[in-house]
C-alpha beads as a LAMMPS data file, in Angstrom:
LAMMPS data file: protein, C-alpha beads

72 atoms
71 bonds

1 atom types
1 bond types

-500.0 500.0 xlo xhi
-500.0 500.0 ylo yhi
-500.0 500.0 zlo zhi

Masses

1 110.0

Atoms # bond

1 1 1 3.547 -4.968 1.284
2 1 1 6.154 -2.626 2.684
3 1 1 4.488 0.763 2.282
4 1 1 1.777 2.794 0.535
5 1 1 1.670 6.563 0.152
6 1 1 -1.145 9.058 -0.469
7 1 1 -0.808 8.604 -4.240
8 1 1 -1.308 4.819 -3.890
9 1 1 2.312 4.156 -4.833
10 1 1 3.089 0.726 -3.402
11 1 1 6.427 -0.717 -2.363
12 1 1 6.607 -4.507 -2.143
13 1 1 9.404 -6.461 -0.472
14 1 1 10.153 -10.201 -0.320
15 1 1 8.034 -10.938 -3.377
16 1 1 7.059 -14.516 -4.139
17 1 1 5.634 -15.775 -7.425
18 1 1 2.647 -18.137 -7.085
19 1 1 2.932 -19.423 -10.672
20 1 1 6.595 -19.447 -11.811
21 1 1 5.719 -21.100 -15.137
22 1 1 3.402 -18.230 -16.038
23 1 1 5.709 -15.444 -14.757
24 1 1 9.309 -16.741 -15.057
25 1 1 10.661 -13.192 -15.495
26 1 1 9.486 -12.353 -11.957
27 1 1 11.548 -15.079 -10.259
28 1 1 14.589 -12.823 -9.866
29 1 1 12.585 -9.856 -8.561
30 1 1 12.636 -9.534 -4.774
31 1 1 11.480 -5.923 -4.299
32 1 1 9.448 -3.598 -6.500
33 1 1 7.715 -0.237 -6.681
34 1 1 4.320 0.118 -8.367
35 1 1 3.240 3.591 -9.419
36 1 1 -0.189 4.484 -8.062
37 1 1 -1.489 5.843 -11.361
38 1 1 -1.400 2.348 -12.899
39 1 1 -3.265 0.657 -10.031
40 1 1 -6.950 -0.071 -10.580
41 1 1 -7.681 -1.806 -7.285
42 1 1 -5.959 -3.587 -4.409
43 1 1 -7.477 -6.681 -2.869
44 1 1 -6.207 -7.754 0.553
45 1 1 -7.352 -10.661 2.710
46 1 1 -9.400 -9.351 5.649
47 1 1 -7.237 -11.205 8.172
48 1 1 -4.141 -9.388 6.857
49 1 1 -5.545 -5.885 7.461
50 1 1 -4.876 -4.190 10.805
51 1 1 -8.084 -2.146 11.078
52 1 1 -7.077 -0.576 14.390
53 1 1 -3.927 0.820 12.785
54 1 1 -5.889 2.120 9.792
55 1 1 -8.482 3.800 12.020
56 1 1 -5.766 5.427 14.110
57 1 1 -4.016 6.725 10.986
58 1 1 -7.328 8.084 9.639
59 1 1 -7.997 9.899 12.938
60 1 1 -4.516 11.459 12.912
61 1 1 -4.918 12.566 9.294
62 1 1 -8.329 14.095 10.027
63 1 1 -6.927 15.947 13.048
64 1 1 -4.050 17.326 10.954
65 1 1 -6.524 18.483 8.314
66 1 1 -8.582 20.352 10.932
67 1 1 -5.434 22.000 12.304
68 1 1 -4.409 23.153 8.831
69 1 1 -7.872 24.590 8.157
70 1 1 -7.915 26.511 11.438
71 1 1 -4.400 27.878 10.768
72 1 1 -5.508 29.372 7.445

Bonds

1 1 1 2
2 1 2 3
3 1 3 4
4 1 4 5
5 1 5 6
6 1 6 7
7 1 7 8
8 1 8 9
9 1 9 10
10 1 10 11
11 1 11 12
12 1 12 13
13 1 13 14
14 1 14 15
15 1 15 16
16 1 16 17
17 1 17 18
18 1 18 19
19 1 19 20
20 1 20 21
21 1 21 22
22 1 22 23
23 1 23 24
24 1 24 25
25 1 25 26
26 1 26 27
27 1 27 28
28 1 28 29
29 1 29 30
30 1 30 31
31 1 31 32
32 1 32 33
33 1 33 34
34 1 34 35
35 1 35 36
36 1 36 37
37 1 37 38
38 1 38 39
39 1 39 40
40 1 40 41
41 1 41 42
42 1 42 43
43 1 43 44
44 1 44 45
45 1 45 46
46 1 46 47
47 1 47 48
48 1 48 49
49 1 49 50
50 1 50 51
51 1 51 52
52 1 52 53
53 1 53 54
54 1 54 55
55 1 55 56
56 1 56 57
57 1 57 58
58 1 58 59
59 1 59 60
60 1 60 61
61 1 61 62
62 1 62 63
63 1 63 64
64 1 64 65
65 1 65 66
66 1 66 67
67 1 67 68
68 1 68 69
69 1 69 70
70 1 70 71
71 1 71 72
């Protein structure tokens, strides 16, 4: 996964296909963009998630929200 934005749009790079017989049309795809409105859920292995980075990003976002509220 390359990136995710606030609308849950996901950009994937270096895609690999686990079952080429089932999805032969995906063999030539290396990068893709998935629109957030079509995503129902995302399942990630726990060992692949950097929780410290996520917590830090959540703190920064919360701090920015407080600053915007106090400015209005």
